[in-house]
C-alpha positions in Angstrom: 123.7 98.5 119.5 124.2 101.5 117.2 120.9 103.1 115.4 120.6 104.7 112.3 120.3 108.7 112.7 117.9 108.5 109.6 114.9 106.1 110.3 116.2 105.3 113.9 116.5 101.3 112.6 119.1 99.0 114.8 122.0 97.9 112.7 125.2 96.0 113.9 128.4 97.3 115.6 130.4 96.0 112.3 128.0 98.4 109.7 128.5 101.1 112.4 132.3 101.0 112.4 132.4 100.9 108.4 129.5 103.5 107.6 129.5 106.0 110.6 131.3 109.2 110.3 134.3 110.2 112.7 131.3 111.6 115.0 129.6 108.0 115.3 126.4 109.3 113.1 125.1 106.8 110.4 122.7 108.8 107.8 121.6 105.9 105.8 121.3 101.8 106.6 119.8 98.9 104.7 116.3 99.5 106.3 116.4 103.1 104.7 118.3 103.1 101.9 119.3 101.1 98.8 123.4 99.9 99.3 124.3 102.3 96.0 123.2 105.4 98.6 124.9 103.9 101.3 128.2 104.0 99.5 127.4 107.0 97.7 126.8 109.1 101.4 130.4 107.5 102.8 132.2 108.5 99.8 130.7 112.4 100.0 132.0 112.3 103.7 135.1 110.9 102.6 135.6 113.2 99.7 134.7 116.2 101.9 
């Protein structure tokens, strides 16, 4: 099972597929960040 690189919490494989970067790293998860923060970190990663 995937883990958040920030807080080391377990996340679902589906969550990891959506929010992990191209190296499989998760910079935030529901356990350590508000959903808005997850969306913002994903947007920054995609936009560069």
